[in-house]
C-alpha positions as CSV (number, residue, x, y, z in Angstrom):
1,X,118.4,95.0,87.9
2,X,120.3,98.2,86.7
3,X,119.8,98.6,83.0
4,X,122.5,101.3,82.9
5,X,124.9,98.4,83.3
6,X,123.0,95.7,81.5
7,X,122.5,97.1,78.1
8,X,126.0,98.5,77.5
9,X,127.6,95.3,78.7
10,X,125.4,93.0,76.6
11,X,126.0,95.2,73.6
12,X,129.8,95.0,74.2
13,X,129.6,91.2,74.6
14,X,127.7,90.9,71.3
15,X,130.5,92.7,69.5
16,X,133.6,91.3,71.4
17,X,132.9,87.8,72.7
18,X,135.5,85.3,72.0
19,X,134.6,82.4,69.6
20,X,134.9,79.5,72.0
21,X,133.6,76.0,71.2
22,X,131.7,75.6,74.4
23,X,129.7,78.7,73.6
24,X,128.5,77.9,70.1
25,X,124.8,77.1,69.7
26,X,125.5,73.4,69.2
27,X,127.5,73.0,72.4
28,X,126.2,70.2,74.6
29,X,125.6,70.6,78.4
30,X,128.4,68.0,78.8
31,X,130.8,70.2,76.8
32,X,129.9,73.2,79.0
33,X,130.4,71.2,82.2
34,X,133.8,69.9,81.0
35,X,134.8,73.5,80.0
36,X,133.8,74.9,83.4
37,X,135.9,72.3,85.3
38,X,138.9,72.8,83.0
39,X,138.8,76.6,83.2
40,X,139.1,76.7,87.0
41,X,142.4,78.5,87.6
42,X,143.5,77.7,84.1
43,X,143.7,80.1,81.1
44,X,141.5,79.6,78.0
45,X,144.5,79.1,75.7
46,X,145.7,76.1,77.7
47,X,142.2,74.6,78.0
48,X,141.2,74.8,74.3
49,X,143.3,71.9,72.9
50,X,142.7,69.6,75.9
51,X,139.0,70.3,75.9
52,X,138.8,69.5,72.1
53,X,140.7,66.3,72.5
54,X,138.6,65.3,75.5
55,X,135.3,65.9,73.7
56,X,136.6,64.1,70.6
57,X,137.3,61.1,72.8
58,X,134.5,61.3,75.3
59,X,131.6,63.2,73.7
60,X,129.2,62.0,76.4
61,X,129.3,61.4,80.1
62,X,128.7,57.7,79.4
63,X,131.8,57.5,77.2
64,X,134.0,58.8,80.0
65,X,132.3,56.7,82.7
66,X,133.1,53.5,80.7
67,X,136.8,54.1,81.0
68,X,139.1,53.9,84.1
69,X,139.6,57.1,86.0
70,X,143.3,56.8,85.2
71,X,142.6,57.6,81.6
72,X,140.9,60.8,82.6
73,X,144.0,61.7,84.6
74,X,146.2,60.8,81.6
75,X,144.1,62.9,79.1
76,X,144.2,65.8,81.6
77,X,147.7,66.4,80.5
78,X,149.5,69.4,82.0
79,X,146.4,71.5,82.9
80,X,147.3,71.3,86.5
81,X,145.2,70.5,89.6
82,X,144.6,67.0,88.2
83,X,142.1,66.1,90.9
84,X,139.7,67.9,88.7
85,X,140.0,65.0,86.2
86,X,139.0,62.6,88.9
87,X,136.0,64.7,89.9
88,X,134.9,64.9,86.2
89,X,135.1,61.2,86.0
90,X,133.1,60.8,89.1
91,X,130.5,63.2,87.8
92,X,130.3,61.3,84.5
93,X,129.5,58.1,86.4
94,X,126.9,59.8,88.5
95,X,125.3,61.4,85.4
96,X,125.3,58.0,83.7
97,X,123.9,56.2,86.7
98,X,121.4,58.8,88.1
99,X,120.4,60.8,85.0
100,X,120.4,58.4,82.1
101,X,123.6,59.8,80.7
102,X,122.2,63.4,80.4
103,X,123.6,66.3,82.3
104,X,120.7,67.4,84.6
105,X,119.3,70.8,84.1
106,X,118.2,71.3,87.7
107,X,120.5,73.4,89.7
108,X,120.0,71.2,92.7
109,X,120.8,68.1,90.7
110,X,123.9,69.7,89.3
111,X,125.0,70.7,92.8
112,X,124.6,67.1,94.0
113,X,127.1,65.8,91.4
114,X,130.5,64.9,92.8
115,X,133.0,67.8,92.9
116,X,130.4,70.3,91.6
117,X,130.3,73.4,93.8
118,X,128.0,76.4,93.8
119,X,129.9,78.3,91.1
120,X,130.0,75.3,88.6
121,X,126.3,74.4,89.2
122,X,125.2,78.0,88.5
123,X,127.5,78.3,85.5
124,X,126.2,75.1,83.9
125,X,122.6,75.9,84.6
126,X,123.1,79.3,83.1
127,X,125.3,78.6,80.1
128,X,124.0,75.2,79.1
129,X,120.3,75.6,80.0
130,X,119.8,79.4,79.9
131,X,118.5,79.7,83.4
132,X,118.7,82.6,85.8
133,X,121.5,82.3,88.4
134,X,124.2,84.5,89.8
135,X,127.5,83.2,88.4
136,X,130.3,84.5,90.5
137,X,133.8,83.6,89.3
138,X,137.0,85.7,90.0
139,X,136.4,87.9,86.9
140,X,132.8,88.6,87.7
141,X,133.6,89.4,91.4
142,X,136.3,91.9,90.2
143,X,134.0,93.6,87.7
144,X,131.3,94.1,90.3
145,X,133.7,95.2,93.0
146,X,134.9,98.0,90.7
147,X,131.8,98.9,88.9
148,X,129.4,99.0,91.8
149,X,131.4,98.9,95.1
150,X,134.2,101.2,93.9
151,X,136.9,98.8,95.1
152,X,139.9,97.6,93.0
153,X,139.5,94.0,94.1
154,X,136.8,92.0,95.8
155,X,137.3,90.3,99.2
156,X,139.6,87.3,99.2
157,X,136.6,85.0,100.1
158,X,133.2,85.4,98.5
159,X,130.7,87.1,100.8
160,X,126.9,87.0,101.1
161,X,126.9,90.7,100.1
162,X,128.5,89.9,96.8
163,X,125.9,87.2,96.1
164,X,123.1,89.6,96.9
165,X,124.6,92.2,94.6
166,X,125.0,89.7,91.7
167,X,121.5,88.4,92.2
168,X,120.1,92.0,92.2
169,X,121.8,92.8,88.9
170,X,120.4,89.8,87.1
171,X,117.9,90.6,84.3
172,X,114.5,89.0,85.0
173,X,114.3,87.1,81.7
174,X,116.3,83.9,82.2
175,X,118.0,83.7,78.8
176,X,119.0,87.3,79.1
177,X,120.2,86.7,82.6
178,X,122.3,83.8,81.3
179,X,123.8,86.0,78.6
180,X,124.5,88.8,81.1
181,X,126.3,86.3,83.3
182,X,128.8,85.3,80.6
183,X,129.1,88.9,79.3
184,X,130.2,90.2,82.7
185,X,132.7,87.3,82.9
186,X,134.0,88.1,79.5
187,X,134.4,91.8,80.4
188,X,136.5,90.8,83.4
189,X,138.6,88.4,81.3
190,X,139.3,90.8,78.4
191,X,139.0,94.4,79.7
192,X,138.6,94.7,83.5
193,X,141.6,92.5,84.2
194,X,143.3,92.1,87.5
195,X,146.6,93.9,86.9
196,X,146.3,96.1,83.8
197,X,142.6,97.0,83.2
198,X,141.9,98.5,79.8
199,X,139.4,101.1,81.2
200,X,139.4,103.0,77.9
201,X,137.7,100.0,76.3
202,X,135.1,99.5,79.1
203,X,131.5,99.9,78.0
204,X,130.4,101.1,81.5
205,X,133.4,103.4,82.3
206,X,131.1,106.3,82.8
207,X,129.2,104.3,85.5
208,X,132.2,102.7,87.2
209,X,132.4,103.7,90.8
210,X,136.1,102.8,91.0
211,X,136.9,105.0,88.1
212,X,134.7,107.8,89.2
213,X,136.4,107.7,92.6
214,X,139.9,108.1,91.1
215,X,140.7,104.4,91.0
216,X,141.7,104.1,94.7
217,X,144.4,101.5,95.4
218,X,143.4,98.2,97.0
219,X,143.1,98.7,100.8
220,X,143.9,95.3,102.2
221,X,146.6,92.7,102.8
222,X,149.2,92.3,100.0
223,X,147.9,90.2,97.1
224,X,150.7,87.7,96.4
225,X,151.0,85.8,93.1
226,X,151.2,82.1,93.3
227,X,154.7,80.5,93.2
228,X,155.3,77.2,91.5
229,X,159.0,76.5,91.1
230,X,160.3,74.2,93.8
231,X,156.9,73.5,95.3
232,X,155.3,70.2,96.2
233,X,152.8,71.0,93.4
234,X,155.6,71.1,90.9
235,X,157.1,67.9,92.3
236,X,153.7,66.2,92.1
237,X,153.3,67.3,88.5
238,X,156.6,65.8,87.5
239,X,155.8,62.5,89.2
240,X,152.4,62.4,87.6
241,X,153.9,63.2,84.2
242,X,156.1,60.0,84.4
243,X,153.0,57.9,85.0
244,X,150.9,59.7,82.3
245,X,153.6,59.1,79.7
246,X,154.1,55.4,80.6
247,X,152.4,52.5,78.8
248,X,151.9,50.7,82.1
249,X,153.1,50.6,85.7
250,X,156.5,52.2,86.4
251,X,159.3,51.2,88.7
252,X,160.2,53.4,91.7
253,X,163.6,54.5,90.3
254,X,161.8,56.1,87.3
255,X,160.0,58.4,89.7
256,X,163.0,59.1,91.9
257,X,165.1,60.6,89.0
258,X,162.6,63.5,88.4
259,X,163.2,65.2,91.7
260,X,166.4,65.4,93.7
261,X,164.9,66.2,97.2
262,X,164.0,62.8,98.4
263,X,161.9,63.9,101.4
264,X,159.9,66.3,99.3
265,X,159.5,63.7,96.5
266,X,158.2,61.0,99.0
267,X,155.8,63.6,100.5
268,X,154.5,64.5,97.1
269,X,154.1,60.8,96.1
270,X,152.2,60.1,99.3
271,X,149.9,63.0,98.6
272,X,149.2,61.7,95.0
273,X,148.3,58.3,96.5
274,X,146.1,59.9,99.1
275,X,144.3,62.0,96.5
276,X,143.6,58.9,94.4
277,X,145.7,60.0,91.5
278,X,148.3,57.2,91.8
279,X,147.9,53.6,92.8
280,X,150.8,51.7,94.5
281,X,151.0,48.1,93.4
282,X,152.0,45.1,95.6
283,X,155.2,44.6,93.6
284,X,156.5,48.1,94.4
285,X,155.5,49.7,91.1
286,X,153.1,52.6,90.6
287,X,150.3,53.3,88.1
288,X,147.5,55.7,87.3
289,X,144.2,54.6,89.0
290,X,142.3,51.8,87.3
């Protein structure tokens, strides 16, 4: 652990942390788990209203597990990557069946839940149960790359060296380590951003290896932004929106009108069916999974 980083970042977080409902003292482990799944590749501003509506409707895993998976997809709205809704539904059922409806505190038990990977298990164990785990999301990886390694961006794929670095920086006290984990994440989200970092506001600017080295440009393959318009992903979103907005099964023509390229439309529909997001009925209609 390097306290030259820890104390300034924790002090900065105490003064600048956003007031988010999954961080308040009364937040449940289930609320934390839902937030972590929703926040994957999705900005906080888009997640907030959906998370609140979700928690109002399904305040416990058992409440969600009792409903069809299609209702989770419907409530997911336009957050994108809707397979996350199915994974949350599967996790809710597993939590209800295996853990008496309570989100498990064990990192191993969290990791064994459907659709829960290393990052999410560590995040929930840290943020919901105040345990000591290295929590490495995109923001944290970028902060550590700049602060310690002197590089503008981390490698595209997470490396063992990054994990060792993150673990080495963890405070020994578990609750402090959990707070450190979210503080570094917040620093990456608000100050040490990807495109326009606000270095003047950074609490560890004087220790930042990237800044001290003159902020060298990223030395690697071009970092391309994601495209969306015209993609299969956009087509899938439009098809799924028709089913979400419908009161029941829909006829095929209702899907056909939302995308003009028939070959791409059929490919996207087949993918939705393969992913379990759409059920084809024997009469030729389509519905959300039941």
